[in-house]
ZADO-1210 file (C-alpha; in nm, 4 decimals, padded with zeros to 6 digits):
<atoms>
<atom x="02.6178" y="00.9236" z="00.8606" code="UNK" pos="1"/>
<atom x="02.3760" y="00.6664" z="00.9976" code="UNK" pos="2"/>
<atom x="02.0468" y="00.5739" z="00.8388" code="UNK" pos="3"/>
<atom x="01.8597" y="00.6265" z="01.1639" code="UNK" pos="4"/>
<atom x="01.9908" y="00.9804" z="01.2054" code="UNK" pos="5"/>
<atom x="01.9076" y="01.0842" z="00.8493" code="UNK" pos="6"/>
<atom x="01.5635" y="00.9332" z="00.7956" code="UNK" pos="7"/>
<atom x="01.3201" y="01.2188" z="00.7641" code="UNK" pos="8"/>
<atom x="01.5969" y="01.4761" z="00.7445" code="UNK" pos="9"/>
<atom x="01.4944" y="01.7734" z="00.5382" code="UNK" pos="10"/>
<atom x="01.8506" y="01.8973" z="00.5209" code="UNK" pos="11"/>
<atom x="02.0068" y="01.6523" z="00.2764" code="UNK" pos="12"/>
<atom x="01.7574" y="01.3958" z="00.1404" code="UNK" pos="13"/>
<atom x="01.9469" y="01.3621" z="-00.1892" code="UNK" pos="14"/>
<atom x="02.2679" y="01.2825" z="-00.0031" code="UNK" pos="15"/>
<atom x="02.0848" y="01.0346" z="00.2192" code="UNK" pos="16"/>
<atom x="01.9404" y="00.8395" z="-00.0742" code="UNK" pos="17"/>
<atom x="02.2658" y="00.8523" z="-00.2700" code="UNK" pos="18"/>
<atom x="02.4511" y="00.7038" z="00.0255" code="UNK" pos="19"/>
<atom x="02.1890" y="00.4350" z="00.0809" code="UNK" pos="20"/>
<atom x="02.1648" y="00.3331" z="-00.2822" code="UNK" pos="21"/>
<atom x="02.5166" y="00.4016" z="-00.4121" code="UNK" pos="22"/>
<atom x="02.6186" y="00.0420" z="-00.4875" code="UNK" pos="23"/>
<atom x="02.3080" y="-00.0405" z="-00.6869" code="UNK" pos="24"/>
<atom x="02.2764" y="-00.0264" z="-01.0653" code="UNK" pos="25"/>
<atom x="01.9391" y="00.0783" z="-01.2006" code="UNK" pos="26"/>
<atom x="01.8343" y="-00.1873" z="-01.4504" code="UNK" pos="27"/>
<atom x="01.5073" y="-00.0059" z="-01.5149" code="UNK" pos="28"/>
<atom x="01.6638" y="00.3139" z="-01.6490" code="UNK" pos="29"/>
<atom x="02.0032" y="00.1818" z="-01.7490" code="UNK" pos="30"/>
<atom x="02.1990" y="00.4203" z="-01.5289" code="UNK" pos="31"/>
<atom x="02.4156" y="00.3211" z="-01.2377" code="UNK" pos="32"/>
<atom x="02.4580" y="00.4443" z="-00.8848" code="UNK" pos="33"/>
<atom x="02.2235" y="00.5387" z="-00.6089" code="UNK" pos="34"/>
<atom x="02.1300" y="00.8796" z="-00.7420" code="UNK" pos="35"/>
<atom x="01.9580" y="00.7300" z="-01.0454" code="UNK" pos="36"/>
<atom x="01.7669" y="00.4728" z="-00.8416" code="UNK" pos="37"/>
<atom x="01.6688" y="00.7315" z="-00.5824" code="UNK" pos="38"/>
<atom x="01.5296" y="00.9509" z="-00.8587" code="UNK" pos="39"/>
<atom x="01.3291" y="00.6598" z="-00.9971" code="UNK" pos="40"/>
<atom x="01.1869" y="00.5746" z="-00.6535" code="UNK" pos="41"/>
<atom x="01.1007" y="00.9364" z="-00.5848" code="UNK" pos="42"/>
<atom x="00.9389" y="00.9732" z="-00.9264" code="UNK" pos="43"/>
<atom x="00.7281" y="00.6587" z="-00.8884" code="UNK" pos="44"/>
<atom x="00.6119" y="00.7661" z="-00.5430" code="UNK" pos="45"/>
<atom x="00.5337" y="01.1214" z="-00.6572" code="UNK" pos="46"/>
<atom x="00.3508" y="01.0085" z="-00.9716" code="UNK" pos="47"/>
<atom x="00.1600" y="00.7427" z="-00.7800" code="UNK" pos="48"/>
<atom x="00.0373" y="00.9901" z="-00.5219" code="UNK" pos="49"/>
<atom x="-00.0465" y="01.2446" z="-00.7947" code="UNK" pos="50"/>
<atom x="-00.2596" y="00.9796" z="-00.9668" code="UNK" pos="51"/>
<atom x="-00.4264" y="00.9123" z="-00.6325" code="UNK" pos="52"/>
<atom x="-00.5030" y="01.2844" z="-00.5940" code="UNK" pos="53"/>
<atom x="-00.6732" y="01.2886" z="-00.9349" code="UNK" pos="54"/>
<atom x="-00.8766" y="00.9795" z="-00.8493" code="UNK" pos="55"/>
<atom x="-00.6934" y="00.7354" z="-01.0778" code="UNK" pos="56"/>
<atom x="-00.6501" y="00.4713" z="-00.8096" code="UNK" pos="57"/>
<atom x="-00.5592" y="00.1943" z="-01.0538" code="UNK" pos="58"/>
<atom x="-00.2671" y="00.3927" z="-01.1968" code="UNK" pos="59"/>
<atom x="-00.1667" y="00.5035" z="-00.8462" code="UNK" pos="60"/>
<atom x="-00.1550" y="00.1429" z="-00.7310" code="UNK" pos="61"/>
<atom x="00.0430" y="00.0339" z="-01.0350" code="UNK" pos="62"/>
<atom x="00.3042" y="00.3074" z="-00.9937" code="UNK" pos="63"/>
<atom x="00.3441" y="00.2495" z="-00.6202" code="UNK" pos="64"/>
<atom x="00.3686" y="-00.1286" z="-00.6697" code="UNK" pos="65"/>
<atom x="00.6420" y="-00.0697" z="-00.9286" code="UNK" pos="66"/>
<atom x="00.8243" y="00.1488" z="-00.6774" code="UNK" pos="67"/>
<atom x="00.7892" y="-00.1177" z="-00.4076" code="UNK" pos="68"/>
<atom x="00.9440" y="-00.3775" z="-00.6349" code="UNK" pos="69"/>
<atom x="01.2327" y="-00.1453" z="-00.7217" code="UNK" pos="70"/>
<atom x="01.2931" y="-00.0589" z="-00.3546" code="UNK" pos="71"/>
<atom x="01.2723" y="-00.4262" z="-00.2548" code="UNK" pos="72"/>
<atom x="01.5287" y="-00.5269" z="-00.5171" code="UNK" pos="73"/>
<atom x="01.7557" y="-00.2434" z="-00.4049" code="UNK" pos="74"/>
<atom x="01.7223" y="-00.3484" z="-00.0417" code="UNK" pos="75"/>
<atom x="01.6036" y="-00.0044" z="00.0676" code="UNK" pos="76"/>
<atom x="01.3682" y="-00.0994" z="00.3490" code="UNK" pos="77"/>
<atom x="01.2695" y="00.2497" z="00.4574" code="UNK" pos="78"/>
<atom x="01.1721" y="00.3620" z="00.1095" code="UNK" pos="79"/>
<atom x="00.9849" y="00.0361" z="00.0583" code="UNK" pos="80"/>
<atom x="00.7996" y="00.1028" z="00.3843" code="UNK" pos="81"/>
<atom x="00.7030" y="00.4519" z="00.2682" code="UNK" pos="82"/>
<atom x="00.5774" y="00.3198" z="-00.0661" code="UNK" pos="83"/>
<atom x="00.3838" y="00.0384" z="00.1059" code="UNK" pos="84"/>
<atom x="00.2219" y="00.2884" z="00.3399" code="UNK" pos="85"/>
<atom x="00.1176" y="00.5026" z="00.0429" code="UNK" pos="86"/>
<atom x="-00.0138" y="00.1990" z="-00.1435" code="UNK" pos="87"/>
<atom x="-00.2131" y="00.1082" z="00.1676" code="UNK" pos="88"/>
<atom x="-00.3706" y="00.4545" z="00.1625" code="UNK" pos="89"/>
<atom x="-00.4617" y="00.4119" z="-00.2049" code="UNK" pos="90"/>
<atom x="-00.6157" y="00.0722" z="-00.1302" code="UNK" pos="91"/>
<atom x="-00.8198" y="00.2222" z="00.1548" code="UNK" pos="92"/>
<atom x="-00.9552" y="00.4835" z="-00.0847" code="UNK" pos="93"/>
<atom x="-01.0367" y="00.2030" z="-00.3287" code="UNK" pos="94"/>
<atom x="-01.2458" y="00.0324" z="-00.0554" code="UNK" pos="95"/>
<atom x="-01.0010" y="-00.2581" z="-00.0254" code="UNK" pos="96"/>
<atom x="-00.9221" y="-00.2500" z="00.3480" code="UNK" pos="97"/>
<atom x="-00.7969" y="-00.6085" z="00.3686" code="UNK" pos="98"/>
<atom x="-00.5286" y="-00.5442" z="00.1084" code="UNK" pos="99"/>
<atom x="-00.4517" y="-00.2073" z="00.2674" code="UNK" pos="100"/>
<atom x="-00.4026" y="-00.3759" z="00.6058" code="UNK" pos="101"/>
<atom x="-00.1513" y="-00.6183" z="00.4509" code="UNK" pos="102"/>
<atom x="00.0501" y="-00.3305" z="00.3021" code="UNK" pos="103"/>
<atom x="00.0468" y="-00.1379" z="00.6313" code="UNK" pos="104"/>
<atom x="00.1502" y="-00.4534" z="00.8165" code="UNK" pos="105"/>
<atom x="00.4449" y="-00.5129" z="00.5848" code="UNK" pos="106"/>
<atom x="00.5466" y="-00.1481" z="00.6164" code="UNK" pos="107"/>
<atom x="00.5403" y="-00.1789" z="00.9963" code="UNK" pos="108"/>
<atom x="00.7682" y="-00.4835" z="00.9861" code="UNK" pos="109"/>
<atom x="01.0175" y="-00.2933" z="00.7714" code="UNK" pos="110"/>
<atom x="01.0154" y="00.0173" z="00.9916" code="UNK" pos="111"/>
<atom x="01.0395" y="-00.1837" z="01.3128" code="UNK" pos="112"/>
<atom x="01.3346" y="-00.3787" z="01.1740" code="UNK" pos="113"/>
<atom x="01.5234" y="-00.0607" z="01.0874" code="UNK" pos="114"/>
<atom x="01.4135" y="00.1977" z="01.3450" code="UNK" pos="115"/>
<atom x="01.2176" y="00.0105" z="01.6096" code="UNK" pos="116"/>
<atom x="00.8715" y="00.1085" z="01.7313" code="UNK" pos="117"/>
<atom x="00.9461" y="00.4356" z="01.9074" code="UNK" pos="118"/>
<atom x="00.9301" y="00.6762" z="01.6128" code="UNK" pos="119"/>
<atom x="00.6701" y="00.8870" z="01.4358" code="UNK" pos="120"/>
<atom x="00.6772" y="00.6834" z="01.1145" code="UNK" pos="121"/>
<atom x="00.5929" y="00.3600" z="01.2950" code="UNK" pos="122"/>
<atom x="00.3109" y="00.5319" z="01.4849" code="UNK" pos="123"/>
<atom x="00.1677" y="00.6875" z="01.1679" code="UNK" pos="124"/>
<atom x="00.1630" y="00.3551" z="00.9832" code="UNK" pos="125"/>
<atom x="00.0211" y="00.1816" z="01.2902" code="UNK" pos="126"/>
<atom x="-00.2627" y="00.4363" z="01.2912" code="UNK" pos="127"/>
<atom x="-00.3254" y="00.3692" z="00.9212" code="UNK" pos="128"/>
<atom x="-00.3390" y="-00.0046" z="00.9945" code="UNK" pos="129"/>
<atom x="-00.5921" y="00.0621" z="01.2686" code="UNK" pos="130"/>
<atom x="-00.8095" y="00.2574" z="01.0240" code="UNK" pos="131"/>
<atom x="-00.7905" y="-00.0257" z="00.7705" code="UNK" pos="132"/>
<atom x="-00.8846" y="-00.2797" z="01.0345" code="UNK" pos="133"/>
<atom x="-01.1820" y="-00.0685" z="01.1447" code="UNK" pos="134"/>
<atom x="-01.2896" y="-00.0254" z="00.7822" code="UNK" pos="135"/>
<atom x="-01.3277" y="-00.3967" z="00.7208" code="UNK" pos="136"/>
<atom x="-01.6817" y="-00.5221" z="00.7017" code="UNK" pos="137"/>
<atom x="-01.7726" y="-00.8217" z="00.9198" code="UNK" pos="138"/>
<atom x="-01.7677" y="-01.0511" z="00.6118" code="UNK" pos="139"/>
<atom x="-01.3998" y="-00.9823" z="00.5310" code="UNK" pos="140"/>
</atoms>
């Protein structure tokens, strides 16, 4: 199984994350193996976006930033990119387009390094970056 072929697969996401994260031990929860880390990343992303939906942008940002750090330490670039994109969306909602643009930019670098530019994820994040850039006031 290749990472490129399984990204975005709805068929076996659990298997995909287990394979990607298998060698890592989860210091945060004390369990080992990819399944535990994948669950933690999924939980942080889900809880962060739920907080965003309820308007708690500070908590959303904190949860997503925690997920980014966990993904970065695990070396899971695609999950880090997804979390950075979501954090960028939260920052846009919080009227912080400069910070949002930085998160989108970092997400683009990660996606390009793993999948290149010719994919829907890259294009979606690129569109988000464009919105953040357009949202900046002339003073920023």
